[in-house]
C-alpha positions as CSV (number, residue, x, y, z in Angstrom):
1,M,-7.2,13.4,-26.5
2,K,-8.8,12.5,-29.8
3,G,-12.4,12.6,-28.6
4,Y,-13.6,10.0,-31.1
5,T,-17.3,9.3,-31.2
6,K,-18.9,6.0,-32.4
7,E,-19.9,7.8,-35.5
8,D,-16.3,8.9,-36.1
9,I,-15.1,5.3,-35.8
10,R,-17.8,4.1,-38.3
11,R,-16.8,6.8,-40.8
12,I,-13.0,6.2,-40.5
13,C,-13.5,2.4,-40.9
14,K,-15.5,3.0,-44.1
15,E,-13.1,5.6,-45.5
16,E,-9.9,3.7,-44.7
17,N,-11.3,0.3,-45.8
18,I,-10.8,-1.3,-42.4
19,H,-11.6,-5.0,-42.6
20,Y,-10.2,-6.4,-39.3
21,I,-10.1,-5.1,-35.7
22,R,-7.9,-6.1,-32.8
23,M,-9.5,-5.7,-29.4
24,M,-6.3,-5.4,-27.2
25,F,-5.9,-5.6,-23.5
26,T,-3.1,-6.3,-21.0
27,D,-2.8,-9.3,-18.7
28,I,-1.4,-9.1,-15.1
29,M,2.1,-10.1,-16.3
30,G,2.2,-7.1,-18.7
31,N,1.6,-9.2,-21.9
32,L,-0.5,-7.5,-24.6
33,K,-3.4,-9.8,-25.7
34,N,-6.1,-9.4,-28.2
35,V,-9.4,-10.7,-29.5
36,E,-9.7,-10.4,-33.2
37,I,-13.0,-9.5,-34.9
38,P,-14.0,-8.8,-38.5
39,I,-15.4,-5.4,-39.4
40,T,-18.9,-6.9,-39.5
41,R,-18.7,-7.0,-35.7
42,L,-17.8,-3.3,-35.3
43,E,-21.2,-2.5,-33.7
44,D,-20.8,-5.3,-31.2
45,A,-17.4,-3.8,-30.3
46,L,-18.9,-0.3,-30.0
47,D,-21.7,-1.6,-27.8
48,N,-19.2,-3.4,-25.4
49,N,-20.5,-6.8,-26.5
50,V,-17.3,-8.5,-27.5
51,M,-16.6,-11.4,-25.1
52,F,-13.6,-13.6,-24.4
53,D,-12.7,-16.5,-22.0
54,G,-10.9,-15.0,-19.1
55,S,-10.0,-18.4,-17.6
56,S,-7.4,-18.8,-20.4
57,I,-5.5,-15.7,-19.4
58,E,-2.9,-16.0,-16.6
59,G,-4.1,-14.4,-13.4
60,F,-7.6,-13.5,-14.6
61,V,-10.4,-15.8,-13.4
62,R,-11.4,-19.4,-12.8
63,V,-13.0,-21.7,-15.3
64,Y,-16.5,-21.4,-13.8
65,E,-16.5,-17.6,-14.1
66,A,-14.8,-17.3,-17.4
67,D,-17.0,-14.8,-19.4
68,M,-15.4,-11.4,-19.7
69,F,-16.3,-8.3,-21.8
70,L,-14.0,-5.9,-23.6
71,H,-15.0,-2.2,-23.4
72,P,-13.0,-0.4,-26.1
73,D,-11.5,3.1,-25.3
74,L,-12.6,4.9,-28.5
75,D,-9.6,7.3,-28.2
76,T,-7.2,4.4,-28.6
77,F,-8.6,3.6,-32.1
78,L,-5.5,3.2,-34.3
79,I,-4.9,1.9,-37.9
80,L,-2.0,-0.5,-37.6
81,S,0.0,0.8,-40.6
82,W,2.5,-2.1,-40.5
83,E,-0.3,-4.7,-40.7
84,N,-2.4,-4.9,-43.8
85,T,-4.3,-7.9,-45.3
86,L,-5.1,-8.7,-48.9
87,Y,-8.6,-7.3,-48.3
88,G,-8.1,-4.2,-46.3
89,K,-6.5,-2.5,-43.4
90,V,-6.3,-3.6,-39.7
91,A,-7.2,-1.4,-36.8
92,R,-7.1,-1.7,-33.0
93,F,-8.8,-0.6,-29.8
94,I,-7.2,-0.8,-26.4
95,C,-9.9,-2.1,-24.0
96,D,-10.8,-2.2,-20.4
97,V,-11.9,-5.5,-19.1
98,Y,-15.3,-6.0,-17.4
99,R,-17.1,-9.0,-15.9
100,P,-20.8,-9.8,-15.9
101,G,-22.9,-8.3,-13.1
102,V,-26.5,-8.6,-12.2
103,N,-29.3,-7.6,-14.6
104,G,-27.0,-7.6,-17.6
105,E,-24.6,-5.0,-16.1
106,H,-20.9,-5.0,-16.7
107,I,-18.6,-4.5,-13.7
108,P,-15.0,-3.4,-14.0
109,F,-12.8,-6.4,-13.5
110,E,-10.5,-6.0,-10.5
111,G,-7.8,-8.0,-12.3
112,D,-7.5,-5.6,-15.2
113,P,-4.2,-3.7,-14.9
114,R,-5.5,-0.7,-16.9
115,G,-8.4,-0.5,-14.5
116,V,-6.1,-0.7,-11.5
117,L,-4.2,2.4,-12.7
118,K,-7.5,4.2,-13.4
119,R,-8.6,3.5,-9.8
120,N,-5.4,5.0,-8.4
121,V,-5.7,8.0,-10.6
122,E,-9.1,8.6,-9.1
123,V,-7.6,8.6,-5.6
124,M,-5.1,11.2,-6.9
125,R,-7.9,13.4,-8.2
126,K,-9.8,13.2,-4.9
127,M,-6.7,14.6,-3.3
128,G,-7.0,17.7,-5.5
129,F,-4.6,17.0,-8.4
130,K,-5.6,17.4,-12.0
131,A,-3.2,15.0,-13.7
132,F,-0.3,12.6,-13.3
133,N,2.1,13.1,-16.2
134,V,4.4,10.3,-17.2
135,G,7.3,10.0,-19.6
136,V,9.2,6.8,-20.0
137,E,12.6,5.9,-21.4
138,P,12.4,2.2,-22.6
139,E,15.6,0.4,-23.6
140,F,15.8,-2.8,-25.6
141,F,18.2,-5.1,-27.3
142,L,18.4,-6.2,-30.9
143,F,19.7,-9.7,-31.7
144,K,20.1,-11.6,-34.9
145,L,17.6,-14.4,-35.8
146,D,18.9,-17.8,-36.8
147,E,18.1,-19.7,-40.0
148,K,14.8,-21.0,-38.4
149,G,13.7,-17.5,-37.4
150,E,14.5,-18.1,-33.7
151,P,16.3,-15.4,-31.6
152,T,20.0,-15.8,-30.8
153,L,22.3,-13.8,-28.5
154,R,24.3,-12.6,-31.5
155,F,24.5,-8.8,-31.8
156,N,24.1,-7.1,-35.2
157,D,26.3,-4.1,-34.3
158,E,29.3,-3.2,-32.3
159,G,28.1,0.2,-31.2
160,G,28.2,2.1,-27.9
161,Y,26.6,5.2,-26.5
162,F,25.4,7.6,-29.3
163,D,27.5,5.8,-31.9
164,L,26.7,6.1,-35.7
165,A,26.9,3.7,-38.6
166,P,28.9,1.8,-39.6
167,V,29.7,0.9,-36.0
168,D,26.0,1.1,-35.2
169,S,24.7,-1.2,-37.9
170,A,21.3,-1.3,-36.3
171,E,20.8,2.4,-37.3
172,D,18.5,1.5,-40.2
173,C,16.2,-0.6,-38.0
174,R,16.0,2.0,-35.3
175,R,15.2,4.7,-37.9
176,D,12.4,2.6,-39.3
177,I,11.0,2.0,-35.9
178,V,11.0,5.8,-35.3
179,L,9.3,6.4,-38.7
180,E,6.6,3.8,-38.0
181,L,5.9,5.3,-34.6
182,Q,5.6,8.8,-36.1
183,K,3.3,7.4,-38.7
184,I,0.8,6.4,-36.0
185,G,1.1,9.6,-34.0
186,F,4.0,9.3,-31.6
187,T,6.1,12.4,-30.9
188,I,9.6,11.2,-30.8
189,E,12.1,13.2,-28.7
190,A,15.2,11.2,-29.2
191,A,16.5,7.8,-30.5
192,H,20.1,6.6,-30.0
193,H,22.3,3.6,-29.4
194,E,22.7,2.9,-25.7
195,V,25.8,2.0,-23.7
196,S,25.8,-1.8,-24.4
197,T,26.4,-3.5,-27.7
198,G,23.0,-4.2,-29.4
199,Q,21.2,-1.9,-27.0
200,H,18.9,1.0,-28.0
201,E,16.7,3.6,-26.6
202,I,13.8,5.6,-28.2
203,N,12.1,8.3,-26.1
204,F,8.7,9.7,-26.9
205,K,6.7,12.6,-25.5
206,F,5.1,12.3,-22.0
207,D,1.4,11.9,-21.6
208,S,-1.1,11.5,-18.8
209,S,-0.6,8.2,-17.0
210,V,-3.1,5.9,-18.6
211,E,-2.3,7.2,-22.1
212,A,1.4,6.9,-21.4
213,C,1.0,3.2,-20.5
214,D,-1.1,2.6,-23.6
215,N,1.8,4.1,-25.6
216,V,4.3,1.8,-23.9
217,Q,2.4,-1.2,-25.0
218,T,2.0,0.1,-28.5
219,F,5.7,1.0,-28.6
220,K,6.7,-2.5,-27.7
221,L,4.5,-4.0,-30.4
222,V,5.9,-1.7,-33.1
223,V,9.5,-2.3,-32.1
224,K,9.1,-6.1,-32.3
225,N,7.3,-6.0,-35.6
226,V,9.8,-3.6,-37.3
227,A,12.8,-5.5,-35.9
228,R,11.4,-8.8,-37.4
229,R,11.3,-7.1,-40.8
230,H,15.0,-6.4,-40.5
231,G,15.7,-10.1,-39.6
232,L,16.2,-9.1,-35.9
233,H,14.6,-10.0,-32.6
234,A,13.8,-7.1,-30.2
235,T,13.7,-8.1,-26.6
236,F,12.6,-6.2,-23.5
237,M,14.2,-8.7,-21.2
238,P,16.1,-6.6,-18.5
239,K,19.4,-8.4,-18.6
240,P,19.9,-10.8,-21.6
241,V,23.7,-10.8,-21.6
242,E,26.0,-11.1,-18.6
243,G,28.7,-8.5,-18.0
244,I,27.0,-5.5,-19.8
245,N,24.4,-3.0,-18.8
246,G,20.8,-4.2,-18.8
247,S,17.7,-2.5,-20.1
248,G,15.7,-0.1,-17.9
249,M,12.6,2.0,-18.3
250,H,13.2,5.2,-16.4
251,V,9.9,6.7,-15.4
252,N,9.7,10.6,-15.4
253,C,6.7,11.8,-13.5
254,S,5.0,14.9,-12.2
255,L,1.7,16.0,-10.7
256,L,-0.4,18.9,-11.9
257,T,-2.5,21.0,-9.6
258,E,-6.2,21.8,-10.4
259,D,-5.1,25.0,-12.1
260,G,-2.6,23.1,-14.3
261,K,0.6,24.1,-12.5
262,N,3.5,21.7,-11.8
263,A,3.1,20.7,-8.2
264,F,6.8,19.8,-7.9
265,Y,8.2,23.3,-8.8
266,D,8.9,26.0,-6.3
267,K,11.2,28.8,-7.5
268,D,11.9,30.0,-4.0
269,T,13.6,26.9,-2.7
270,K,17.3,26.1,-3.0
271,N,16.9,23.4,-5.6
272,Q,13.5,24.7,-6.8
273,L,11.7,21.6,-5.6
274,S,8.5,22.2,-3.6
275,S,7.9,20.6,-0.2
276,L,5.2,18.5,-1.9
277,A,7.9,17.1,-4.3
278,N,10.0,16.2,-1.3
279,K,7.1,14.4,0.3
280,W,6.4,12.6,-3.0
281,I,10.0,11.4,-3.1
282,D,9.9,10.3,0.5
283,G,6.8,8.2,-0.3
284,I,8.3,6.5,-3.3
285,L,11.5,5.6,-1.4
286,S,9.6,4.4,1.6
287,H,7.7,2.0,-0.5
288,A,10.6,1.1,-2.9
289,K,11.0,-2.4,-1.5
290,G,7.3,-2.9,-1.5
291,F,6.7,-2.1,-5.1
292,C,9.9,-3.7,-6.5
293,L,7.9,-6.9,-7.3
294,I,5.8,-4.6,-9.6
295,T,8.6,-2.5,-11.2
296,N,11.1,-5.4,-11.4
297,P,8.8,-8.4,-11.9
298,I,10.9,-11.4,-13.1
299,V,13.9,-13.4,-11.9
300,N,16.1,-11.7,-14.6
301,S,15.2,-8.2,-13.3
302,Y,17.5,-8.7,-10.3
303,K,20.5,-9.5,-12.6
304,R,20.2,-5.9,-13.8
305,I,20.0,-4.0,-10.5
306,V,23.4,-4.9,-9.2
307,P,26.4,-2.5,-8.6
308,G,28.6,-1.6,-11.5
309,F,26.2,-1.5,-14.4
310,E,24.5,1.9,-14.1
311,A,21.3,0.5,-12.7
312,P,20.2,1.9,-9.3
313,C,20.2,-0.7,-6.5
314,Y,20.2,1.7,-3.5
315,I,17.1,3.4,-2.1
316,S,18.1,7.0,-2.4
317,W,17.6,10.3,-4.4
318,S,19.5,13.2,-5.6
319,D,19.2,16.2,-8.0
320,S,22.5,15.4,-9.8
321,N,23.6,11.9,-8.9
322,R,23.1,9.0,-11.3
323,T,23.9,6.3,-8.7
324,T,20.7,7.0,-6.9
325,M,17.3,5.4,-7.5
326,I,15.5,8.7,-8.0
327,R,17.2,11.6,-9.9
328,I,15.8,15.1,-10.5
329,P,16.6,16.2,-14.1
330,A,17.9,19.7,-14.4
331,A,14.8,21.2,-16.1
332,R,12.6,23.3,-13.9
333,G,9.3,25.2,-14.1
334,G,6.7,23.1,-15.9
335,K,9.2,20.4,-16.7
336,T,10.2,19.7,-13.0
337,R,9.9,16.0,-12.5
338,T,11.2,12.9,-10.6
339,E,13.0,10.2,-12.6
340,V,12.5,6.8,-11.0
341,R,15.4,4.8,-12.5
342,S,14.9,1.4,-11.0
343,V,12.0,0.3,-13.2
344,D,12.8,-2.2,-15.9
345,V,11.2,-2.9,-19.3
346,A,9.7,-6.2,-18.2
347,A,7.3,-4.3,-15.9
348,N,3.6,-4.2,-16.6
349,P,3.4,-0.4,-17.2
350,Y,-0.1,0.1,-15.8
351,L,0.8,-1.7,-12.5
352,A,4.2,0.0,-12.3
353,I,2.8,3.5,-12.7
354,A,0.0,2.7,-10.3
355,A,2.5,1.6,-7.7
356,I,4.7,4.6,-8.1
357,L,1.6,6.9,-7.9
358,A,0.3,5.2,-4.8
359,A,3.7,5.4,-3.1
360,G,4.1,9.1,-3.9
361,L,0.7,10.0,-2.7
362,D,1.3,8.2,0.6
363,G,4.3,10.4,1.0
364,I,2.2,13.5,0.3
365,K,-0.3,12.3,3.0
366,E,2.7,11.9,5.3
367,S,1.4,8.5,6.5
368,K,3.1,6.5,9.3
369,D,4.8,4.3,6.7
370,V,6.8,7.2,5.3
371,K,10.2,8.3,6.5
372,H,12.3,11.3,5.4
373,F,15.2,10.9,2.9
374,D,18.0,13.5,2.4
375,P,19.5,13.8,-1.0
376,I,22.7,11.8,-1.6
377,Y,25.7,13.3,-3.5
378,D,28.3,10.6,-3.0
379,D,29.0,7.8,-5.5
380,L,27.1,4.9,-3.9
381,Y,28.7,2.3,-6.2
382,R,32.2,3.1,-4.8
383,M,31.0,3.0,-1.2
384,D,31.1,0.0,1.1
385,D,28.1,-1.3,3.1
386,K,29.2,0.6,6.2
387,G,29.5,3.9,4.3
388,R,26.0,3.5,2.9
389,E,24.7,2.4,6.2
390,D,26.1,5.6,7.8
391,L,24.2,7.6,5.2
392,G,21.0,5.7,6.0
393,V,20.9,4.1,2.5
394,D,19.2,0.8,2.2
395,S,19.3,-1.6,-0.8
396,L,16.5,-2.8,-3.1
397,P,15.6,-6.5,-2.9
398,A,18.5,-8.7,-4.1
399,D,16.2,-11.3,-5.9
400,L,12.6,-12.1,-6.8
401,N,12.1,-14.0,-3.6
402,E,13.0,-11.0,-1.4
403,A,10.8,-8.8,-3.5
404,I,7.8,-11.1,-3.0
405,K,8.4,-10.9,0.8
406,S,8.7,-7.1,0.7
407,F,5.5,-6.8,-1.4
408,K,3.5,-8.9,1.1
409,K,4.5,-6.6,3.9
410,D,3.6,-3.3,2.2
411,Q,-0.1,-2.6,2.8
412,I,-0.2,0.6,0.7
413,I,1.1,-1.2,-2.4
414,L,-1.2,-4.2,-1.7
415,D,-4.2,-1.9,-1.5
416,A,-3.1,0.0,-4.7
417,M,-3.0,-3.3,-6.6
418,G,-6.2,-4.7,-5.1
419,E,-6.7,-8.1,-3.5
420,H,-7.2,-10.0,-6.8
421,I,-4.0,-8.8,-8.5
422,S,-1.9,-9.0,-5.2
423,N,-2.9,-12.6,-4.7
424,K,-2.5,-13.7,-8.3
425,L,0.8,-12.0,-8.6
426,C,2.2,-13.6,-5.5
427,E,1.1,-17.0,-6.6
428,A,2.6,-16.6,-10.1
429,K,5.8,-15.1,-8.9
430,T,6.3,-17.7,-6.1
431,Q,5.9,-20.4,-8.7
432,E,8.4,-18.6,-11.0
433,W,11.0,-18.3,-8.1
434,N,10.5,-22.0,-7.2
435,E,11.1,-23.1,-10.8
436,Y,14.2,-20.9,-11.0
437,R,15.8,-22.1,-7.8
438,R,15.4,-25.8,-8.9
439,Q,17.5,-25.1,-12.0
440,V,21.2,-26.1,-12.2
441,S,23.0,-23.3,-14.2
442,D,26.0,-23.6,-16.4
443,W,27.8,-21.4,-13.9
444,E,27.3,-24.0,-11.2
445,I,28.5,-26.8,-13.4
446,K,31.7,-25.0,-14.4
447,R,32.4,-23.9,-10.9
448,Y,31.7,-27.1,-8.9
449,I,31.7,-30.2,-11.1
450,K,35.4,-30.8,-10.8
451,R,35.9,-29.2,-7.4
452,Y,33.5,-31.4,-5.5
């Protein structure tokens, strides 16, 4: 935590010649938005008096209740090193969204994803935990731009897992992304070419849950901007190309006790996982169908979680099996963690982490909605439906429509999201599904136009 004060911000802006500030926030769909202000309005920003029209943001509010306020988190103040003007530097705050209350008060907006995560973190703290640590592994594709600057599906490399140049010709772009991230304070742990052609992964150090989600949003912004410099388009679409692996965002997470110890570690058990960790896993798996709409939020998400492409599609866990939805990495002690592998990069990070947290905590509470799951050591991809059924292994939703139905049935996840976001999300996703199912695809034309 940086611990910035208002005076610190004023001083830095003066010393660094800041002339422009972006007040950033995230909408329900996970898109990063911003209100831009000149440095002359810095005091308004610091006093939480920058307003915007919430009725223009998908899933926020209606026209007659449009006024919203941005409350900047001072610790997210950042100079955007890749974005300078002729007159000076550009900085940003990540903001919480508030709405007007009575007597001039500002009330946290129930549709603010960052606020939703904070609310679930408070539930965790009341249960006696100090922190929820999260580390993500976001994957993305790089494609060439055409002569008009529009993205194509043409790769700029022929690389595979951990390849080097000249096979991995995107190496320069990936290196520049890493250097730009380091410049703004990211601790990079690894960067490499992924399995699929044109696919990449850059991992950065874990953080507490809200900060980790802020980092995801900043990461995506940097990746897209640096890629554009190289004449490339970076996409976080889960499955842009048929027949190859899609892009996931594995979520590594652990709970800390009040005395700062890892609540998932117990040196005296066979696999060194605590009973609390097992309950946490049971909670996540019990609510996996319910939160799939959050962690896999678009039509395209369900083209990724199919058998044969390394993405988990079966509700299961193991400490050494990569065909399961949850894997326990080998590290123990303070690094003991659960890796939720079903999440994809289209997910709103704040809502996805809030949903995983709520599900895990429900397991710790041992609520009536939670059942017990034994670890699975068999290759689930090679097994038929009967074999998986005999093991008690169910599947994640097969498409967005099934995910919507499962979400509506899961009261724990509905409560974690809150009524506003739950309703708006169902409305938007039902509309998305209806638009999709009305489309006639090239696959259908090729398969049926001559046959029928």
